[in-house]
C-alpha positions in Angstrom: -2.1 -18.8 64.3 -3.8 -15.7 62.7 -7.1 -15.9 64.6 -5.5 -13.1 67.2 -4.9 -10.8 63.9 -8.5 -11.7 62.5 -10.3 -11.2 65.6 -8.0 -8.3 66.9 -10.1 -5.4 68.9 -8.5 -3.3 65.9 -10.1 -4.8 62.9 -13.2 -5.6 64.7 -13.6 -1.4 66.2 -13.0 -0.5 62.2 -15.4 -2.5 60.9 -18.3 -1.5 62.9 -17.0 2.0 62.1 -17.5 1.3 58.6 -20.9 -0.2 58.3 -22.5 3.0 57.5 -19.3 3.3 55.1 -20.2 0.4 53.3 -23.8 1.1 52.7 -22.9 4.0 50.9 -21.2 1.9 48.2 -23.1 2.4 44.7 -22.5 -0.6 42.9 -23.7 0.8 39.5 -21.0 3.7 39.8 -18.5 3.6 36.6 -15.8 5.3 38.7 -14.7 2.7 41.0 -11.7 3.6 43.3 -10.1 0.6 45.1 -13.3 -1.3 44.6 -15.3 1.5 46.2 -17.8 4.0 44.7 -19.3 6.1 47.5 -22.5 7.6 46.5 -21.1 11.0 48.0 -18.1 12.7 48.6 -16.8 11.2 51.7 -16.2 13.4 55.2 -12.4 13.5 56.4 -13.1 11.1 59.0 -14.9 8.6 56.6 -12.0 9.0 54.0 -9.4 8.4 56.8 -11.6 5.3 58.3 -11.7 3.9 54.6 -7.8 4.2 53.8 -6.8 2.9 57.3 -8.7 -0.3 56.6 -7.3 -0.8 53.5 -3.5 -0.4 55.0 -4.7 -2.6 57.8 -6.2 -5.5 55.1 -2.8 -5.4 53.5 -1.0 -6.4 56.8 -3.5 -8.9 57.9 -3.6 -10.5 54.6 0.1 -10.8 54.7 0.2 -12.4 58.1 -2.5 -15.1 57.0 0.1 -15.7 53.9 2.7 -16.6 56.3 0.5 -18.6 58.3 -0.6 -20.2 55.2 2.8 -21.3 54.0 3.2 -24.0 56.8 0.3 -25.6 55.1 1.4 -25.6 52.3 4.5 -27.2 52.6 3.1 -30.3 53.8 0.5 -30.6 51.3 2.0 -31.2 48.0 -0.2 -33.8 45.8 1.4 -35.1 42.5 -1.2 -34.2 39.2 -0.9 -35.2 35.7 -0.1 -31.7 35.2 2.4 -30.9 37.6 4.2 -34.2 36.4 3.7 -32.7 32.8 6.0 -29.6 33.7 8.3 -31.6 35.8 7.2 -29.9 39.3 7.9 -32.3 42.0 7.5 -31.6 46.1 11.2 -30.3 46.1 10.1 -27.3 44.2 7.0 -27.2 45.9 9.0 -27.0 49.1 11.2 -24.5 47.9 8.5 -22.3 46.4 7.0 -21.7 49.6 10.1 -21.3 51.6 11.1 -18.5 49.5 7.6 -17.2 49.6 7.7 -16.9 52.9 11.0 -15.2 53.2 9.9 -12.5 50.7 6.4 -11.8 52.6 8.6 -11.5 55.8 10.1 -8.1 54.8 6.9 -7.2 53.4 5.2 -7.4 56.9 7.5 -4.6 58.3 6.8 -2.4 55.5 3.1 -2.6 55.8 3.5 -1.7 59.6 5.3 1.3 58.7 2.8 2.5 56.1 0.2 1.8 58.4 1.4 3.6 61.0 1.9 6.7 58.7 -1.8 6.5 57.9 -2.9 6.3 61.3 -0.7 9.0 62.4 -1.7 11.0 59.4 2.2 11.6 58.6 1.2 12.3 55.1 4.4 10.3 53.4 3.8 8.2 50.4 4.4 4.5 50.6 7.4 4.6 49.0 9.1 7.0 51.8 7.5 4.9 54.5 11.2 4.0 55.9 11.9 3.4 59.4 14.0 6.4 60.2 11.7 8.7 58.6 8.6 7.0 60.8 10.7 6.5 63.9 12.1 10.1 63.9 8.7 11.7 63.3 7.5 14.3 66.0 4.3 12.8 66.4 5.7 9.0 66.6 9.0 9.3 68.2 8.9 8.3 72.3 5.6 6.5 71.7 5.2 2.5 72.7 4.7 2.2 69.0 8.1 2.7 67.8 9.5 0.7 70.7 7.0 -2.3 69.3 8.0 -1.6 65.7 11.8 -1.9 66.5 10.9 -4.9 68.3 9.3 -6.3 65.1 12.0 -5.1 62.9 14.7 -6.9 65.3 12.8 -10.0 65.0 13.0 -9.8 61.2 16.0 -8.8 60.5 18.2 -12.1 60.5 15.9 -13.2 57.8 16.5 -10.0 55.7 19.5 -11.1 53.9 18.3 -14.5 53.0 15.3 -12.7 51.4 17.7 -10.1 49.9 19.7 -13.1 48.2 16.7 -14.6 47.0 14.9 -11.5 45.1 18.4 -10.5 43.8 20.8 -13.4 43.4 20.2 -16.7 43.7 17.2 -19.0 45.4 16.5 -21.0 48.8 19.7 -22.5 50.3 19.8 -24.6 53.0 22.7 -27.5 53.5 20.1 -30.2 53.9 18.8 -29.5 50.6 21.9 -30.1 48.2 21.4 -34.3 48.4 17.5 -33.5 47.9 17.9 -31.0 45.0 20.4 -34.0 43.4 17.4 -36.7 44.2 14.9 -34.2 42.7 17.1 -34.0 39.7 17.2 -37.7 38.8 13.6 -38.1 39.7 12.4 -35.6 36.9 15.0 -37.5 34.6 12.8 -40.6 35.2 15.6 -42.3 36.5 14.7 -45.3 39.1 17.0 -45.0 41.7 17.5 -46.7 44.8 17.2 -44.4 47.5 13.7 -43.3 46.7 12.6 -44.2 50.5 15.6 -42.2 51.6 14.9 -39.2 49.4 11.2 -39.3 50.7 12.2 -39.8 54.4 14.9 -37.1 54.4 12.4 -34.5 52.5 10.0 -35.6 55.4 12.3 -34.7 57.9 13.2 -31.3 56.3 9.7 -30.1 56.1 8.9 -31.2 59.6 12.1 -29.2 60.8 11.2 -25.9 58.6 7.6 -26.0 59.7 8.8 -26.3 63.2 10.9 -23.3 62.7 8.2 -21.3 61.1 5.7 -21.8 63.8 7.9 -20.4 66.2 9.0 -17.5 64.1 5.1 -16.7 63.3 3.9 -17.0 66.7 6.4 -14.5 68.0 5.9 -12.2 65.1 1.8 -12.0 65.7 2.4 -11.3 69.3 3.9 -8.3 68.4 1.7 -7.4 65.6 -1.0 -8.2 68.0 0.6 -5.8 70.5 1.3 -2.8 67.8 -2.1 -3.1 66.4 -3.7 -2.7 70.0 -1.5 0.5 70.3 -2.4 1.6 67.2 -6.2 1.1 67.8 -6.1 4.1 70.8 -4.2 6.3 68.1 -7.0 5.7 65.4 -9.8 6.5 67.7 -8.5 9.4 69.0 -7.7 10.6 65.2 -11.1 9.5 64.1 -13.2 11.2 66.8 -11.3 14.2 66.1 -12.0 14.5 62.4 -15.7 13.3 63.3 -18.1 16.7 62.5 -20.3 17.5 65.3 
């Protein structure tokens, strides 16, 4: 699902622009900043490109992690070490569902930070709030704001669940209650009569959640695709303007 992000023209174009920049990396330089130590001071357009790549990479990586959650959900394997720490399939499923919810809102934050960077608005990451970005004179009224609002609308229903997980309690779902009870019995070493029922129920639960996440991710990644398409147009104008003649 993330191929559209990985192979997007935004990253392909920036990658091509960055080829000469990468050649400037000095492996022997002791003062490496953010993994890159240029052999000389960067020009304005080169620094703009470097920082944009970093911000774009953060967005792409979060998309990849959302996609990976779907694969992790159905690929649990019991090991001796996991048994030792009493980590079972129920724990595995809940962990990755919580991880997906937490990262959902991170996507929107990274979109705002990338917008701030591409438009050269000068806000710190902490101050890249939607009302600040939306109302900026250079951003307001653009297609990018419309797409950002669509991304925000898509994510908002999950924001409350995410906040509860981060600040109050763990992932909750009505179908998890009985599964949690069986999970506790399993950790206590109980031989209970409903083990097959437990496996069948958790299999069904995972199948349903995966289907939901696939739909959610597909819609989100299409919006991110549209967002990057419009952002690339702004980047190329800024980059050429900063490029010394």
